[in-house]
N, C-alpha and C positions, 0 to 999 in steps of 0.2 A: 666414716667407718665402712668397711667393705663387707657385704653380707654374702652368704653362700649363693643366694639367688642372683646377686649381681654378677657372680662368676659363671652363671649359666649352669649351675649344678642342680638340676631338678631332682636327681636321685642321690641323696646323701648317703644311702646305704651301700653304694658301690664305689669302688676306687678306680676311676678310669680317667683317661685323658680325652677331653671333648673340646668344645669351643671356649672353655674357661681360659681366662688369661689373668696373669698377675698384674699388679700396677706397673705401668711403664717405668723403666729404670734408666738412669743416666748411663752413658756408655762405659764410664769407668767403674760402674757397680754392677754390670751385667755379666752373668756367667759366660765363659768361653763358648763360642759357637753360635751366639745369637747376634743377629745383625743390629747395627745401630738404628735407633728410631722405631724398633718393633718391640712389642711385648713378647715374652717367652711363655710357651704353653706349659701346662701342668703335666707332669708324668709321675704320678704317685705309684711307686712300685711295691709289689708284694715281696715278702721275704724270699719266696721261691725265685722270682725274676731277678732279685738282687743277687741271690746266690749264684744264679746261672750266668749273670752278665760278665763279659770279658772285656768290655769297652769302657768300664767305669774309670773315672779320673782317680778315684780313691778305692782302696781295698775296703770291703764292707764286713762288719761283724754283725751277726744276727742275735739280738737279745730281746726275749719276750715279745716278739712280733714287730720290733722296730729295728731299723738299720742305722748304724752309726759308723762313719768312716774313721779310719785311723791314719795318722800322718807321721811322716818322718820316722824317728826311732820308735815311736809307739807302734809302728807296723810290726815290730818284732815281739809285740806282746809285753814290752818292758814297762814297768812302773818306775817312777822317780821317787827316790827317798832322800830325806834331809839328814845330815849329820852335823855335828859340831858341839859347841859348848857356850854357855853363858859364862862370861869372865868378869872379874872385878879387879881393879887395881888396888892393891893393899900391901901391907907389910907381911912378909912370910919368913919363916926360919931360914937363916943363911944370908939375910940382908942386914946391912948396917941399920942402926937406929935412924929413923927418918926416911929411909929408902922404901920405895914401893915397886911392885912389879905386877904384871897381869897374871892372874891365877884362875884356873878353870874351877868354876863353882858347881856346875851341874851339866850333864849331857843333855842336849836337845832331844835325844831319843827317849828320855824319861818323861818328856812333856808333850811332844807333838809328833804326829805321823804324816802320812801323805795328805796334802791339802793343796791341790793344784791351783785353785784360784788364788790362794794366799801366796803360793810360790811365785806366781806371775806378778801379782800386785805388788809384793814387797821386793822380790829379787829378780824379776824378769826371767823366770825359769818356765819352760814349756810355753813359749810366747805365742799368743794369738794376736798380739798388737793392740789389745784392749787397754793396756795400762802403761803409764809412765812409771817404771819401777822406782822404788825408793832407794835401793842399794844393790845395784847389779854389777857383778864381775869386778869387785874392788880388789880382789886378791887377798892373800893372807897378810895380816898386819906383821910388820917386821918384829914387833915386840909381843907377838902372840905368846900365850902360855906354852910351856914345854909339852903339856898334855895335848893341847890343840895341834901343835906342830907334829907330834908323833901320831895322833889320830889321822890327820890328813895324809901323812906319809904312808900309812898302811894301805890306803886306797890307791896310791900310785896314779897311773894315767886314767883310771876309771873315774876319778873325781873331776867334777867340773863346776862352774858357777861359784867358785870360791869367793866369799865376800864377808863383810862385817857390817854391823848396824849398832850405833851407839844408842843408849837409852834416851839421851836428850833429843836425838832425831826422832825416836818413836813418839815422844811427847809432843813433838811439833807436827806430826802427821795430821792433815786435814781429812778426817774420816768421811766427811760429806763431799769430798772431791769426786766428781763423776768420772767415769771412764772416758777415753778419748773419742769413742763413738758408740753406737748401740751395741749392747753385749748379749742380749737374750730376748727370746720371745716368751712372754709369760702367758699362762692360761688362767682365765677367771671364769667363775660361774655367776651369771646374772640372776640376782634374787628377785622375788616378786616386787619389791619396792624399787627396782632398777639399780640398786647398789651392786657392787662387784665384790665377790669373795675369791681370794686368791686360792687357786688349786695347785699350780706348779709355778715356781719362779722361772724355770727354764724348761721348755718343752720341745721335743722333736718327735713327731708322731705322724702316722698316716692321716689322721684327721686334719692336723695342721697342714700337711702337704696338699690335701684336697682343696681346702678353702683358700689357701694362699697361692696355689699354683707352683709351688717350689719343686724343682727337679731333684729328687733324692739321690740320683746317680751322679750328678755333677756338682752339687752344692755341699760344701763342708758344713755340718751342723754347728761347728764351733764358730763359723763366720756368717751364718745365715742372717743374723740380725742386721748386719751392715748393708744388706741389699735394699733396705727401706729406711725412711726417716724415722727417728724416734717418735713414738706416739701413733704410728700406723696401726690400724685395728682391722680385724676380720671378725664377723659374727656368724655363728653357726648355731641356730636355735638359742639355747640358753648359755652357750659357751662363747666367750670373747677371747681372742688372741691379741696380744698387744706387744709391739716392739718397744723395749725399754733399754735404759742405760743405767747400769748399776753404779753404786758409789763404793768407795773403799770399805765402808762399813758393812756392805753386803758381801764383799769379797772376803773380808776378814771379820766375821761377826764378833761382837764383844763376848758372846757366850760360847765361842768355839774353843778348841784346845789352845789356841794362841792366848787365851785369857790366862792360862797357867804360866806361859812364857812371860807375859807382861807383868804378872804378879810377882814372880821371882825377881825380875829385873827391877821392879819398883821397890821391892823390899831391900834389895842390895843398895840401890841408889839412895834410899833413906839413910843408910848407914855410911856409905862410902862417897856419896855425891853423884849427881846426874852424869858428870863427865867421866866417872870412874867405873861405869858398867856398860858392857856391850855384849852382843852375841857374835860369834864367829861361826860361819856355816859353809858347808859345801854339799854337793849333791852327787848322786850316782844312780845309774839305771841298770 
């Protein structure tokens, strides 16, 4: 465990760059501009200095005293929304007896909204490289329901990430599968009995910048965890920061809005069969 005193930070009340250094990092995990074989110094910046900086690798947004960079299309202040339908293959008026076709059962907009961790974990959308997506960019099924085809057509070139996911694939997901590499820095409170109480599953704060030595102007907070090995810790009084690697269950919690999606699909599968239920989805910004 790395403590604040180990970092040479005698005054935890001030945010300054001194002789503190972060753990030495392999060359392929060191931010740009730091020579191989050397540790890189801390530069924990205030909101004012972040706002004034013109040399930052990322554009910064100031939110309640902390700075978070935005990347790619997110620089435009755009959010990503999901659209699509849960479909089931069944008989419908107009078909001969014994024939079936895919029919739109319910719009995904009725069940789920923006959920970027789930979007990436399941469909590879807004990628950080943390996950091997389950169903990325598969395109629109040729036998998609007419409602799904018309819904996608309405979005034209604005739609991207078109894909589908069968219910039998959902039931086969290993929700305990970990991410490909560390995903987040968690913050814990150390209790008198030395046990740890989770405060935040993912943190990006000035306090963390001070004790870890992370450079808030050049490091992407969505990628900060990959700079260290899983399990790396820093201690600051009764606070412990720990580098962790999430599982799919944390990215798509069972009590999230996706529970409603899975419930609808499960109910339809009980009636029509596991291989006769799927979701068809696309995204827009």
